[in-house]
N, C-alpha and C positions, 0 to 999 in steps of 0.2 A: 557429513552424514550420507551414507550410501543408500541409494534408492534401489529397492529390490525390483526385479523385473516381473514378478508375478502380478497378474491383473485380476481383479474381481470377476467372477463369472458373469457373463452378460455384457462385459465391457472388453471387446476384443482388441484393445489397443492401449498403450500407455498414454495418458493425457500429455499434451504439450504445455509446459509451465513457463510463463513469461513473468519476469519481475520488473516492475517500473517504480523508480524512486525519483524524488526531487524535493526541493524545499517547499514549505507552505506557500501557496500562491503560484507555484511553478506551472500548474496546469496538468499535473500528473493524474488527478482523478478524472478529469474530462477525457484525457487521452485513453486511460485504461478502460473507462466505461464505453467509449466508442469502439475500441478494438474488440472488446468482449462482445458488443452488440453485432459488429460486422462478422465476427467469427462464430456467432451463436454460442459463445463460451460463458464462463463464470467470471464475473468481476468480484475479486476477493480483496477487500480492504482490511487494513490492520487495526482499525480503530476499535473493534470489538474486543481486542486483546489487551486493552488497558487493565492494569491491576485493580481489583476491587478495593476501594479505600474505605469501606464501611466501618472498619475498626477505628477510624479517625473521626474526631468531631468535624462537622461540616466546615467550620471556620478554618480548620487545618487543611482539609481536602482542597479547597479552592486556592491555597497558596502553593500547591505542588507544581513543579515544572513539567507540563505535559508534552514538552518538546524534548524531553530527555528519554533516551531508549530504555533506561532503567524502569520506567513506568509501564513498559509493555511486558506481559508474561511471555517471554520469548520461547521458553521451553514448550509451552502448549502450542504456540503459534507454529513452531517448526514441526512439532508432532502432527498437527492438523494438515499443514501444507504437504508434508511428506505422505500422509495417508491418502490425500486426494491425488497426489502424484502416482500412487500405486493403484489407483482406481477404487479406493475405499471411501465410503461415506463417513461424514463426521457430524458431530453436534457442536455447532459453533456457539460460543457464549453471546449474550446480548448485553450491551453496555448502555447504561443510562447516564448521559452526559450532564443531565440537570442535577444529579446527585453524586456523580463520580463513583457509582457502584454498579455491580453486575445485577441484572434482573434475576432474582432468586427463583429457581425451579423452572426456568424457561430457557430454551436454546433454539437455534435455527438449524434445522436438518439440511445439510448440504450434500447433494449427490455429486459424484465426479462426472466430468464431462470431457469432451474432446479437447477443449482449451481451458486453461486456468490462468487468469491474468491477476497476479498478486501486486497490489499497489499500496504504497504508503511512504511516509517519511523515511522509515528505516527498512524498506524492502531490500536494500542492498547493504545494510549495515551488519546484520547478524551473520557471523561466520558459518554457522550451521545451516543457514537458510540459503545462502548463495549457491552451493553446489546442486541444489534441487532444480534450479532453472535450466531450461534449454536455451533461453536467451535473456540477457540482462540489459535493461534500458535505463538511462539516466536523462532526465529533462533538465537541461542547463538554462536557467532563466536568471537574468540580472536581478540583483536584490531590490532595486528601485521598482521594478515591475511586480515582483513578488509582494512588496509592501503595498503597492497601489491596489492590487487584486484583493489582498487580505483586508485592507481598509474598506473596500466596497462591499465585500461579503459580510463582514462583521457588523457594519453599520446598517446596511440595507436588509440583510436576511436575519440578523440576530439582535438588532435593535441596540447595539452598543454605541457609546459615544466615541467620536474620533479621538478624544484625549485618552480614553482607556485603551483603545486599540493600539495607539502609538506607544503608550507606556509599556504594554505587554510585549509589543514587537521589539522594542529596544532592550527590555530587561531579559527576556527569555528566548523569543523566537529567533531573532537574528543571531545571538551568540550560539545557540544550540545548532542552528543551521551551519554555521561556520565550523563548529567543533565536531559534529556528528554526520550531518547529511551531505554537505558538499564533499568531504573527503571520501564518502562512500562511492562517489563517481568513479573512483579507481577500480571498483569491482564491475563496472559496466562494460559491455562489449560494444555498444553503440551509444552515442550521445545525440540527443535531439534538441534543437534550438527552441526554447520555450516561446520565443517571439514569433515563430512561424505560424501560419494558418493551421487549423486543426486538420483539415483534409491532407495537407502536405505531411504533417507529423505522422498521421495514421499510415499514409502510403510509405513513408520512410521505414516504419517498423514492419509493415506487411511485406515490403520489398525485401528486406533483410531476411525475413522468415522464409520467403520463397527461395531465396538463394541458398538457404541452409536446408531446404527440403522439409521444413517444418509444416508447411501447408500441404504439400504433395502427399506426405505420409499419412495425412488424415483424410484424403479425398475419398 
């Protein structure tokens, strides 16, 4: 997908777009959020682009594999990221994970900014999305650490039982990571070790951006 050079009036520069991908529990969300905060940019996650499953009975919705990229409305995602990269505002959908449906009649208005940090399992997976980035980052985290973090999050923050977390991880999370997410590392330009401290990972990314002039051009 070619990105046009024209920029919306009032935005005298093309935004710098960074893509960050990694497996569930890799630390990608924490890294993306901190980079966006440091750069006063936009943290743009992919989760709101899950398909609306309202046409299915709830009993069928919960059986879907949400670690499969087919469950993301990739065309809309690419269109919206491309629009922000051109300096155009978008209306981002709102997804209700409790029902696996989109919130009808409501969106989130997103204005373009100097930096856009796109983050998610499949941020480096979709062929039409990859060319939009000025820099592509993959967080390489061992599977055992990803599982440990996922277990802690789902039991502490989401009230799930350890047995259900492990069953889901073995049935869909790990296989999908091996099939879709880890191979997408081939589309990355830099790889960050997910075991490193957050400040070191942030500096690794920002340092690479400095070398490429992606920070200077926005000064």
